[in-house]
SEPAMAR-231825 format. One record per residue: residue in one letter; residue number from 1; x, y, z of N, C-alpha, C in turn. Coordinates in Angstrom, 3 decimals. Layout:
- A NUM X Y Z X Y Z X Y Z
...
! end
This chain:
- M 1 -21.306 -79.560 82.982 -20.513 -79.428 84.202 -21.372 -79.884 85.342
- A 2 -20.718 -80.550 86.423 -21.454 -81.085 87.579 -21.701 -79.990 88.552
- I 3 -22.882 -80.015 89.162 -23.259 -79.029 90.164 -23.253 -79.725 91.501
- S 4 -22.544 -79.165 92.535 -22.447 -79.774 93.892 -23.303 -78.990 94.827
- S 5 -23.861 -79.722 95.791 -24.662 -79.077 96.830 -24.447 -79.802 98.135
- I 6 -24.768 -79.243 99.300 -24.622 -79.849 100.640 -26.012 -80.079 101.169
- D 7 -26.248 -81.392 101.594 -27.569 -81.690 102.156 -27.568 -81.388 103.636
- A 8 -28.612 -81.814 104.284 -28.769 -81.518 105.709 -27.757 -82.241 106.563
- S 9 -27.223 -83.373 106.102 -26.257 -84.116 106.908 -24.869 -83.606 106.739
- G 10 -24.660 -82.634 105.937 -23.334 -82.058 105.688 -22.582 -82.789 104.649
- I 11 -23.196 -83.692 103.917 -22.502 -84.446 102.891 -22.690 -83.712 101.566
- V 12 -21.559 -83.640 100.899 -21.596 -82.983 99.580 -22.252 -83.903 98.587
- V 13 -23.214 -83.422 97.922 -23.942 -84.233 96.961 -23.673 -83.642 95.563
- R 14 -23.227 -84.439 94.665 -22.943 -84.006 93.263 -24.159 -84.317 92.392
- G 15 -24.486 -83.386 91.574 -25.609 -83.556 90.662 -25.160 -84.306 89.432
- P 16 -26.083 -84.556 88.524 -25.741 -85.279 87.310 -24.777 -84.449 86.443
- Q 17 -23.837 -85.137 85.765 -22.820 -84.498 84.910 -23.525 -83.739 83.771
- A 18 -23.088 -82.401 83.579 -23.707 -81.593 82.505 -23.179 -82.052 81.181
- R 19 -24.036 -82.096 80.140 -23.654 -82.530 78.805 -24.016 -81.449 77.779
- G 20 -23.341 -81.539 76.578 -23.633 -80.566 75.513 -24.974 -80.850 74.911
- P 21 -25.356 -79.987 73.988 -26.667 -80.159 73.380 -26.704 -81.399 72.561
- S 22 -27.829 -81.956 72.451 -28.026 -83.197 71.703 -28.051 -82.886 70.222
- K 23 -28.004 -83.975 69.409 -28.024 -83.833 67.960 -29.287 -83.132 67.511
- G 24 -30.355 -83.444 68.218 -31.606 -82.790 67.815 -31.583 -81.302 68.051
- D 25 -30.839 -80.937 69.133 -30.752 -79.478 69.401 -29.828 -78.768 68.401
- R 26 -28.766 -79.474 67.949 -27.789 -78.817 67.050 -28.374 -78.583 65.657
- A 27 -29.250 -79.379 65.164 -29.771 -79.251 63.807 -30.464 -77.911 63.558
- P 28 -31.367 -77.467 64.483 -32.015 -76.174 64.219 -31.020 -75.017 64.172
- R 29 -29.981 -75.091 65.043 -28.994 -73.984 65.061 -28.229 -73.916 63.739
- A 30 -27.842 -75.057 63.197 -27.103 -75.093 61.930 -27.965 -74.527 60.800
- R 31 -29.228 -74.934 60.815 -30.093 -74.402 59.765 -30.245 -72.888 59.865
- G 32 -30.265 -72.356 61.090 -30.367 -70.891 61.273 -29.137 -70.165 60.741
- R 33 -27.940 -70.782 61.003 -26.721 -70.128 60.499 -26.690 -70.119 58.980
- R 34 -27.136 -71.208 58.348 -27.133 -71.238 56.886 -28.086 -70.189 56.308
- R 35 -29.235 -70.022 56.953 -30.160 -68.998 56.451 -29.557 -67.602 56.497
- W 36 -28.869 -67.333 57.595 -28.199 -66.012 57.706 -27.128 -65.834 56.637
- A 37 -26.390 -66.922 56.348 -25.339 -66.832 55.322 -25.952 -66.552 53.951
- F 38 -27.030 -67.334 53.623 -27.701 -67.087 52.336 -28.250 -65.654 52.238
- L 39 -28.799 -65.175 53.360 -29.348 -63.817 53.375 -28.254 -62.786 53.125
- A 40 -27.074 -63.013 53.750 -25.955 -62.079 53.575 -25.476 -62.063 52.131
- V 41 -25.382 -63.294 51.538 -24.949 -63.375 50.140 -25.963 -62.672 49.232
- G 42 -27.238 -62.865 49.471 -28.265 -62.214 48.661 -28.213 -60.703 48.754
- L 43 -28.011 -60.220 49.979 -27.908 -58.767 50.145 -26.702 -58.208 49.414
- A 44 -25.579 -58.961 49.439 -24.378 -58.506 48.729 -24.623 -58.432 47.228
- V 45 -25.338 -59.493 46.695 -25.637 -59.487 45.264 -26.529 -58.312 44.903
- L 46 -27.547 -58.067 45.716 -28.439 -56.940 45.442 -27.697 -55.614 45.494
- A 47 -26.806 -55.502 46.474 -26.043 -54.261 46.593 -25.158 -54.038 45.373
- G 48 -24.512 -55.128 44.908 -23.676 -54.996 43.707 -24.470 -54.604 42.485
- G 49 -25.665 -55.222 42.317 -26.497 -54.866 41.169 -26.947 -53.421 41.209
- A 50 -27.324 -52.974 42.398 -27.750 -51.577 42.530 -26.611 -50.627 42.202
- A 51 -25.413 -51.016 42.650 -24.249 -50.157 42.340 -23.983 -50.118 40.852
- G 52 -24.127 -51.267 40.171 -23.913 -51.281 38.722 -24.919 -50.424 37.995
- V 53 -26.187 -50.541 38.381 -27.220 -49.729 37.747 -26.946 -48.248 37.952
- W 54 -26.562 -47.879 39.145 -26.269 -46.443 39.440 -25.097 -45.956 38.614
- S 55 -24.119 -46.844 38.459 -22.951 -46.464 37.667 -23.311 -46.278 36.205
- L 56 -24.158 -47.174 35.659 -24.562 -47.043 34.268 -25.367 -45.770 34.045
- R 57 -26.263 -45.476 34.970 -27.082 -44.272 34.836 -26.236 -42.996 34.895
- N 58 -25.157 -43.001 35.546 -24.319 -41.816 35.717 -23.079 -41.839 34.827
- G 59 -23.148 -42.561 33.712 -22.089 -42.512 32.713 -20.834 -43.237 33.115
- G 60 -20.925 -44.227 33.950 -19.754 -45.021 34.292 -18.761 -44.272 35.153
- R 61 -19.222 -43.250 35.938 -18.288 -42.506 36.779 -17.903 -43.350 37.976
- R 62 -16.736 -43.108 38.446 -16.246 -43.828 39.622 -15.852 -42.836 40.703
- G 63 -15.787 -43.363 41.845 -15.282 -42.567 42.957 -16.122 -41.372 43.298
- G 64 -17.436 -41.403 42.945 -18.322 -40.306 43.341 -18.086 -39.029 42.563
- D 65 -17.634 -39.166 41.274 -17.418 -37.970 40.456 -18.744 -37.262 40.246
- P 66 -18.741 -35.914 40.202 -19.990 -35.179 39.984 -20.513 -35.373 38.574
- A 67 -21.793 -35.239 38.395 -22.441 -35.379 37.091 -22.029 -34.231 36.181
- P 68 -22.107 -34.476 34.833 -21.758 -33.381 33.916 -22.589 -32.131 34.128
- A 69 -23.894 -32.316 34.417 -24.731 -31.145 34.643 -24.232 -30.345 35.832
- A 70 -23.793 -31.075 36.872 -23.282 -30.395 38.060 -21.981 -29.677 37.739
- I 71 -21.121 -30.334 36.919 -19.856 -29.697 36.542 -20.127 -28.426 35.746
- A 72 -21.067 -28.512 34.777 -21.374 -27.348 33.965 -21.937 -26.218 34.804
- A 73 -22.764 -26.578 35.805 -23.339 -25.548 36.656 -22.292 -24.903 37.537
- A 74 -21.300 -25.710 37.994 -20.288 -25.183 38.898 -19.205 -24.407 38.164
- A 75 -18.932 -24.750 36.889 -17.859 -24.094 36.145 -18.245 -22.661 35.801
- P 76 -17.269 -21.711 35.783 -17.583 -20.324 35.405 -17.956 -20.240 33.937
- P 77 -18.809 -19.320 33.550 -19.214 -19.207 32.138 -18.027 -18.832 31.260
- A 78 -18.013 -19.366 30.038 -16.932 -19.054 29.091 -17.016 -17.595 28.689
- P 79 -15.881 -16.923 28.614 -15.908 -15.494 28.245 -16.407 -15.291 26.815
- D 80 -17.163 -14.191 26.622 -17.676 -13.868 25.297 -16.634 -13.039 24.550
- C 81 -16.052 -13.565 23.476 -14.956 -12.912 22.761 -15.441 -11.873 21.741
- Q 82 -16.737 -11.888 21.436 -17.218 -10.993 20.386 -17.036 -9.516 20.720
- P 83 -17.377 -9.027 21.939 -17.133 -7.607 22.229 -15.671 -7.218 22.085
- A 84 -14.763 -8.039 22.557 -13.339 -7.724 22.444 -12.914 -7.663 20.987
- E 85 -13.389 -8.611 20.173 -13.044 -8.596 18.750 -13.595 -7.343 18.066
- A 86 -14.785 -6.917 18.470 -15.356 -5.699 17.886 -14.522 -4.477 18.245
- R 87 -14.056 -4.424 19.504 -13.221 -3.288 19.908 -11.908 -3.290 19.152
- V 88 -11.314 -4.457 18.968 -10.057 -4.545 18.218 -10.268 -4.069 16.781
- A 89 -11.374 -4.496 16.168 -11.661 -4.057 14.796 -11.852 -2.543 14.736
- E 90 -12.512 -1.985 15.737 -12.731 -0.536 15.762 -11.411 0.213 15.894
- V 91 -10.528 -0.275 16.784 -9.217 0.363 16.959 -8.395 0.265 15.679
- E 92 -8.442 -0.887 15.022 -7.694 -1.046 13.771 -8.221 -0.097 12.695
- A 93 -9.547 0.094 12.641 -10.118 1.012 11.658 -9.673 2.444 11.937
- K 94 -9.676 2.844 13.216 -9.224 4.194 13.561 -7.747 4.371 13.250
- L 95 -6.948 3.343 13.518 -5.520 3.422 13.210 -5.291 3.572 11.712
- A 96 -6.051 2.820 10.917 -5.911 2.930 9.456 -6.296 4.329 8.983
- A 97 -7.380 4.884 9.560 -7.803 6.235 9.166 -6.761 7.275 9.554
- A 98 -6.187 7.114 10.771 -5.155 8.060 11.199 -3.918 7.965 10.324
- T 99 -3.543 6.742 9.957 -2.391 6.563 9.073 -2.634 7.214 7.721
- K 100 -3.842 7.055 7.196 -4.182 7.681 5.916 -4.110 9.196 6.012
- T 101 -4.620 9.750 7.127 -4.577 11.195 7.307 -3.144 11.704 7.392
- I 102 -2.308 10.968 8.115 -0.897 11.363 8.229 -0.224 11.333 6.868
- D 103 -0.506 10.301 6.093 0.083 10.213 4.746 -0.373 11.374 3.871
- E 104 -1.662 11.725 3.967 -2.169 12.848 3.173 -1.523 14.164 3.593
- L 105 -1.347 14.358 4.914 -0.709 15.580 5.392 0.748 15.657 4.944
- R 106 1.422 14.525 4.993 2.808 14.516 4.537 2.902 14.819 3.041
- A 107 1.980 14.247 2.266 1.972 14.524 0.829 1.691 16.002 0.570
- R 108 0.765 16.580 1.331 0.468 18.005 1.156 1.661 18.869 1.546
- D 109 2.343 18.475 2.638 3.528 19.228 3.046 4.614 19.170 1.977
- R 110 4.779 17.993 1.371 5.776 17.883 0.305 5.402 18.757 -0.891
- A 111 4.091 18.771 -1.216 3.646 19.600 -2.330 3.847 21.084 -2.034
- L 112 3.523 21.502 -0.794 3.724 22.901 -0.422 5.195 23.271 -0.429
- A 113 6.030 22.355 0.045 7.468 22.630 0.037 7.984 22.772 -1.395
- A 114 7.476 21.921 -2.289 7.887 22.018 -3.691 7.418 23.336 -4.296
- Q 115 6.180 23.765 -3.973 5.675 25.033 -4.486 6.485 26.207 -3.944
- A 116 6.823 26.140 -2.649 7.622 27.220 -2.064 8.997 27.293 -2.705
- A 117 9.587 26.127 -2.962 10.903 26.117 -3.620 10.819 26.708 -5.021
- A 118 9.751 26.356 -5.761 9.570 26.917 -7.097 9.345 28.420 -7.034
- A 119 8.557 28.879 -6.035 8.319 30.315 -5.888 9.610 31.050 -5.543
- T 120 10.447 30.434 -4.735 11.732 31.053 -4.398 12.600 31.223 -5.646
- A 121 12.602 30.197 -6.488 13.367 30.302 -7.744 12.814 31.411 -8.628
- D 122 11.468 31.525 -8.711 10.862 32.592 -9.505 11.186 33.967 -8.910
- R 123 11.156 34.050 -7.597 11.485 35.332 -6.947 12.904 35.763 -7.283
- D 124 13.854 34.839 -7.185 15.241 35.181 -7.477 15.408 35.629 -8.932
- K 125 14.678 34.975 -9.843 14.752 35.356 -11.257 14.212 36.767 -11.462
- L 126 13.057 37.069 -10.854 12.460 38.394 -11.003 13.287 39.462 -10.303
- A 127 13.896 39.111 -9.167 14.747 40.077 -8.465 15.940 40.462 -9.328
- G 128 16.475 39.492 -10.078 17.581 39.816 -10.984 17.150 40.742 -12.101
- V 129 15.897 40.650 -12.516 15.395 41.520 -13.586 15.126 42.928 -13.061
- V 130 14.463 43.009 -11.887 14.080 44.323 -11.351 15.316 45.114 -10.936
- G 131 16.234 44.439 -10.258 17.467 45.102 -9.820 17.181 46.263 -8.897
- A 132 17.792 47.393 -9.216 17.661 48.579 -8.380 16.393 49.361 -8.671
- Q 133 15.592 48.911 -9.605 14.378 49.640 -9.983 13.214 49.366 -9.030
- G 134 13.404 48.444 -8.092 12.343 48.117 -7.161 12.769 47.020 -6.200
- E 135 11.788 46.379 -5.611 12.037 45.310 -4.649 11.152 44.105 -4.979
- V 136 11.652 42.935 -4.627 10.885 41.700 -4.820 10.808 40.990 -3.469
- S 137 9.612 40.622 -3.069 9.410 39.913 -1.793 8.554 38.679 -2.034
- Q 138 8.580 37.801 -1.062 7.842 36.535 -1.182 7.162 36.230 0.132
- R 139 5.922 35.751 0.030 5.179 35.262 1.196 4.533 33.952 0.809
- G 140 5.128 32.874 1.245 4.670 31.555 0.815 4.959 31.383 -0.652
- D 141 3.920 31.076 -1.438 4.102 30.968 -2.886 3.529 32.186 -3.612
- E 142 3.404 33.311 -2.880 2.971 34.582 -3.448 4.182 35.515 -3.583
- I 143 4.368 36.105 -4.768 5.526 36.955 -5.053 5.036 38.357 -5.399
- T 144 5.699 39.368 -4.831 5.328 40.762 -5.089 6.531 41.526 -5.642
- L 145 6.325 42.173 -6.796 7.317 43.079 -7.380 6.849 44.507 -7.101
- E 146 7.641 45.248 -6.401 7.295 46.634 -6.077 8.192 47.557 -6.905
- L 147 7.593 48.309 -7.835 8.328 49.199 -8.728 8.093 50.644 -8.311
- V 148 9.189 51.404 -8.223 9.085 52.810 -7.828 8.397 53.592 -8.940
- D 149 7.460 54.442 -8.533 6.652 55.132 -9.545 7.470 56.072 -10.416
- K 150 8.512 56.708 -9.877 9.279 57.676 -10.663 10.077 57.011 -11.776
- V 151 10.278 55.676 -11.682 10.927 54.953 -12.775 9.946 54.753 -13.912
- L 152 8.696 54.547 -13.588 7.687 54.245 -14.597 6.965 55.488 -15.105
- F 153 6.672 56.473 -14.201 5.807 57.603 -14.567 6.423 58.924 -14.089
- R 154 5.992 59.982 -14.725 6.269 61.329 -14.232 5.203 61.689 -13.190
- V 155 5.504 62.704 -12.421 4.608 63.074 -11.321 3.233 63.443 -11.864
- G 156 2.194 62.804 -11.305 0.819 63.116 -11.653 0.392 62.591 -13.003
- E 157 1.209 61.767 -13.685 0.852 61.279 -15.006 0.715 59.759 -14.990
- A 158 0.122 59.213 -16.070 -0.103 57.774 -16.165 0.523 57.177 -17.412
- E 159 1.327 57.973 -18.175 2.021 57.427 -19.339 3.417 56.961 -18.916
- L 160 3.839 55.836 -19.513 5.141 55.273 -19.176 6.262 56.167 -19.704
- T 161 7.317 56.281 -18.942 8.543 56.906 -19.403 9.309 55.903 -20.258
- P 162 10.260 56.342 -21.076 11.062 55.386 -21.840 11.764 54.369 -20.943
- R 163 12.281 54.846 -19.834 12.934 53.914 -18.914 11.915 52.947 -18.334
- G 164 10.739 53.410 -18.034 9.689 52.546 -17.517 9.304 51.456 -18.501
- A 165 9.252 51.795 -19.788 8.915 50.800 -20.813 9.996 49.717 -20.882
- E 166 11.267 50.131 -20.778 12.351 49.143 -20.794 12.236 48.184 -19.605
- V 167 11.961 48.729 -18.433 11.845 47.886 -17.230 10.682 46.909 -17.379
- L 168 9.543 47.393 -17.858 8.383 46.509 -18.002 8.600 45.452 -19.077
- A 169 9.375 45.748 -20.111 9.673 44.740 -21.134 10.453 43.581 -20.509
- Q 170 11.421 43.916 -19.674 12.195 42.868 -19.002 11.325 42.086 -18.006
- V 171 10.480 42.808 -17.284 9.587 42.147 -16.322 8.607 41.235 -17.047
- G 172 8.055 41.708 -18.182 7.108 40.896 -18.946 7.736 39.611 -19.452
- A 173 8.988 39.663 -19.925 9.682 38.455 -20.367 9.843 37.463 -19.217
- A 174 10.161 37.988 -18.031 10.301 37.107 -16.861 8.956 36.509 -16.458
- L 175 7.881 37.294 -16.585 6.552 36.790 -16.231 6.108 35.673 -17.171
- N 176 6.513 35.752 -18.416 6.164 34.681 -19.363 6.862 33.363 -19.016
- D 177 7.922 33.446 -18.245 8.601 32.223 -17.797 7.957 31.625 -16.556
- V 178 6.924 32.300 -16.043 6.200 31.803 -14.861 4.733 31.663 -15.253
- P 179 4.398 30.683 -16.068 3.046 30.631 -16.644 1.962 30.170 -15.680
- D 180 2.316 29.645 -14.517 1.305 29.106 -13.612 0.858 30.117 -12.561
- K 181 1.077 31.409 -12.817 0.722 32.454 -11.856 -0.246 33.453 -12.479
- Q 182 -1.205 33.898 -11.651 -2.047 35.035 -12.010 -1.283 36.321 -11.672
- I 183 -1.498 37.385 -12.466 -0.738 38.621 -12.307 -1.708 39.759 -12.043
- W 184 -1.626 40.331 -10.851 -2.465 41.464 -10.499 -1.574 42.698 -10.406
- V 185 -1.903 43.698 -11.205 -1.175 44.968 -11.178 -1.948 45.929 -10.280
- Q 186 -1.316 46.369 -9.196 -1.988 47.194 -8.195 -1.376 48.600 -8.184
- G 187 -2.236 49.611 -8.348 -1.789 51.009 -8.332 -1.956 51.623 -6.962
- H 188 -0.891 52.293 -6.471 -0.901 52.971 -5.167 -0.388 54.399 -5.353
- T 189 -0.930 55.319 -4.570 -0.485 56.715 -4.573 -0.286 57.188 -3.136
- D 190 0.205 58.392 -2.985 0.218 59.009 -1.658 -1.089 59.791 -1.485
- D 191 -1.168 60.608 -0.432 -2.421 61.318 -0.154 -2.396 62.768 -0.622
- T 192 -1.471 63.096 -1.509 -1.423 64.462 -2.038 -2.614 64.699 -2.959
- P 193 -3.389 65.754 -2.757 -4.553 66.011 -3.615 -4.123 66.311 -5.053
- M 194 -4.999 66.008 -5.992 -4.740 66.277 -7.400 -4.833 67.792 -7.662
- R 195 -3.860 68.327 -8.446 -3.850 69.750 -8.804 -3.571 69.872 -10.298
- G 196 -4.192 70.828 -10.899 -3.939 71.118 -12.305 -2.790 72.112 -12.450
- S 197 -2.234 72.177 -13.621 -1.127 73.102 -13.860 -1.642 74.374 -14.532
- R 198 -1.091 75.518 -14.085 -1.415 76.817 -14.670 -2.918 77.104 -14.657
- G 199 -3.508 76.757 -13.562 -4.912 77.076 -13.388 -5.865 76.118 -14.063
- A 200 -5.331 75.133 -14.810 -6.208 74.161 -15.469 -6.678 73.129 -14.447
- P 201 -7.826 72.522 -14.656 -8.299 71.488 -13.716 -7.377 70.263 -13.758
- P 202 -7.291 69.546 -12.664 -6.430 68.361 -12.652 -6.903 67.314 -13.656
- R 203 -5.940 66.575 -14.180 -6.288 65.551 -15.163 -7.084 64.427 -14.531
- F 204 -6.765 64.103 -13.291 -7.456 63.023 -12.571 -8.207 63.634 -11.394
- A 205 -9.433 63.202 -11.231 -10.268 63.778 -10.185 -9.748 63.471 -8.783
- S 206 -9.125 62.320 -8.599 -8.605 61.943 -7.282 -7.499 60.920 -7.461
- N 207 -6.939 60.532 -6.376 -5.885 59.519 -6.415 -6.428 58.153 -6.850
- W 208 -7.732 57.930 -6.679 -8.328 56.687 -7.192 -8.125 56.607 -8.707
- E 209 -8.477 57.681 -9.407 -8.354 57.667 -10.857 -6.893 57.539 -11.298
- L 210 -5.985 58.238 -10.603 -4.574 58.155 -10.971 -4.059 56.733 -10.768
- A 211 -4.379 56.110 -9.636 -3.927 54.746 -9.358 -4.505 53.773 -10.380
- S 212 -5.788 53.964 -10.739 -6.416 53.065 -11.715 -5.773 53.226 -13.086
- A 213 -5.531 54.462 -13.509 -4.947 54.703 -14.824 -3.552 54.106 -14.926
- R 214 -2.757 54.252 -13.894 -1.402 53.694 -13.915 -1.436 52.167 -13.957
- A 215 -2.324 51.549 -13.180 -2.425 50.084 -13.205 -2.840 49.597 -14.582
- L 216 -3.793 50.265 -15.204 -4.243 49.858 -16.541 -3.144 50.069 -17.585
- T 217 -2.356 51.126 -17.438 -1.249 51.352 -18.377 -0.269 50.193 -18.335
- V 218 0.073 49.728 -17.136 1.008 48.598 -16.996 0.389 47.326 -17.571
- V 219 -0.892 47.087 -17.299 -1.561 45.890 -17.814 -1.553 45.888 -19.339
- H 220 -1.894 46.994 -19.939 -1.906 47.067 -21.405 -0.509 46.835 -21.987
- Y 221 0.505 47.397 -21.344 1.859 47.202 -21.874 2.254 45.722 -21.791
- L 222 1.958 45.083 -20.680 2.305 43.661 -20.527 1.565 42.811 -21.560
- Q 223 0.315 43.165 -21.860 -0.454 42.397 -22.834 -0.007 42.696 -24.271
- D 224 0.138 43.981 -24.607 0.360 44.368 -26.000 1.823 44.235 -26.420
- H 225 2.738 44.506 -25.533 4.149 44.540 -25.909 4.928 43.329 -25.374
- A 226 4.681 42.951 -24.108 5.396 41.805 -23.546 4.704 40.486 -23.869
- K 227 3.488 40.563 -24.440 2.734 39.389 -24.877 2.394 38.431 -23.721
- V 228 2.095 39.014 -22.583 1.628 38.197 -21.451 0.159 37.852 -21.697
- D 229 -0.215 36.630 -21.430 -1.588 36.175 -21.628 -2.546 37.068 -20.835
- P 230 -3.480 37.778 -21.499 -4.381 38.688 -20.773 -5.278 37.982 -19.761
- R 231 -5.490 36.675 -19.947 -6.309 35.941 -18.969 -5.628 35.829 -17.613
- R 232 -4.349 36.120 -17.600 -3.609 36.090 -16.334 -3.564 37.451 -15.669
- L 233 -4.007 38.488 -16.343 -3.809 39.864 -15.887 -5.062 40.436 -15.228
- A 234 -4.828 41.359 -14.287 -5.914 42.125 -13.663 -5.343 43.449 -13.190
- A 235 -6.166 44.503 -13.268 -5.772 45.838 -12.805 -6.573 46.180 -11.557
- V 236 -5.880 46.606 -10.504 -6.515 46.917 -9.224 -5.984 48.269 -8.754
- A 237 -6.871 49.117 -8.219 -6.470 50.437 -7.711 -6.768 50.529 -6.215
- F 238 -5.770 50.962 -5.442 -5.961 51.179 -4.001 -5.836 52.649 -3.631
- G 239 -5.411 53.464 -4.598 -5.277 54.885 -4.303 -4.308 55.122 -3.166
- Q 240 -4.739 55.978 -2.234 -3.886 56.361 -1.108 -4.155 55.534 0.147
- Y 241 -5.017 54.521 0.045 -5.561 53.902 1.254 -4.827 52.637 1.720
- R 242 -3.724 52.324 1.054 -2.881 51.232 1.550 -1.424 51.682 1.553
- P 243 -1.123 52.633 2.403 0.254 53.137 2.439 1.213 52.058 2.944
- A 244 2.429 52.083 2.409 3.451 51.114 2.814 4.399 51.688 3.852
- A 245 4.480 52.991 3.961 5.402 53.633 4.900 4.933 55.060 5.153
- R 246 5.627 55.761 6.032 5.301 57.154 6.317 5.818 58.078 5.222
- Q 247 6.865 57.663 4.528 7.397 58.480 3.446 6.459 58.410 2.238
- K 248 6.082 59.562 1.725 5.150 59.600 0.599 5.742 58.958 -0.650
- A 249 7.025 59.133 -0.849 7.660 58.570 -2.038 7.554 57.044 -2.042
- K 250 7.566 56.412 -0.870 7.437 54.954 -0.772 6.026 54.496 -1.105
- N 251 5.064 55.355 -0.863 3.671 54.976 -1.109 3.280 55.109 -2.578
- R 252 4.000 55.907 -3.341 3.713 56.040 -4.769 4.431 54.904 -5.491
- R 253 3.648 53.889 -5.847 4.288 52.682 -6.364 3.317 51.866 -7.208
- I 254 3.889 50.975 -7.984 3.131 49.942 -8.703 3.590 48.594 -8.159
- E 255 2.618 47.782 -7.743 2.935 46.433 -7.263 2.393 45.411 -8.265
- I 256 3.251 44.528 -8.686 2.842 43.409 -9.551 2.894 42.158 -8.680
- V 257 1.708 41.637 -8.376 1.606 40.514 -7.434 1.277 39.242 -8.207
- L 258 2.063 38.204 -7.956 1.867 36.908 -8.610 1.234 35.944 -7.610
- Y 259 0.054 35.465 -7.971 -0.670 34.510 -7.132 -0.709 33.151 -7.828
- P 260 -0.644 32.066 -7.061 -0.847 30.743 -7.671 -2.236 30.650 -8.283
- T 261 -2.320 30.047 -9.446 -3.607 29.950 -10.143 -4.645 29.229 -9.311
- H 262 -4.274 28.137 -8.645 -5.236 27.357 -7.854 -5.749 28.154 -6.670
- Q 263 -4.960 29.099 -6.170 -5.375 29.893 -5.017 -6.521 30.833 -5.380
- L 264 -6.477 31.416 -6.579 -7.524 32.324 -7.007 -8.753 31.598 -7.532
- A 265 -8.603 30.318 -7.898 -9.735 29.563 -8.432 -10.698 29.122 -7.360
- R 266 -10.301 29.181 -6.073 -11.179 28.723 -5.000 -12.286 29.714 -4.721
! end
């Protein structure tokens, strides 16, 4: 571009016309631009190679995914199932044991119910035999025949009356139909002291002896005449010390008690 100036005479003076750079000036500039271009291309290649190497080292992850070690460190630990499995096994074992216990209790209840039913049948059979000569009661699978003493014995004596022998024969036959029971013959008296007749000394020193003699008389009759197995029999004397009522006549009695064999074997 031309530059104008005013000299001292007031005349505008134009300077030489401005021109662009010469060919010699343009050559260095072109070479500088090419160097910058080559440098940029080289930097891009280096950057790409570095990115590839980083990607290979990190398992080909893209988009800045975290490393597996970082993922494992950040993830919550897996729950340990072994304690829970042990508790389940323990509960199952307790449940099995409880079920077994319940089954055993039910089986025992069924067995007891069957024994009670059998004892009830035996009681009814013996009650039909005893009739008005006494009473028959039941407690569980234990049966008691209570015979009035005046049916079996005369006052103060231990020998059976004819009527007493007939009653015991019928009772003995019924007892043979109940072979799974032990038979205890128990003698009871009232508290009346022993007295002799016509000034003679009493035959029995006390009610203990009278109760024992009567129990043994019944046991011998059941063994010798009714043919009851003697291994099932026992004679027991209580004398006056287990009264059943306030009436003395009620306390003078013979009790034939039937116990289950397994109960006495314990």
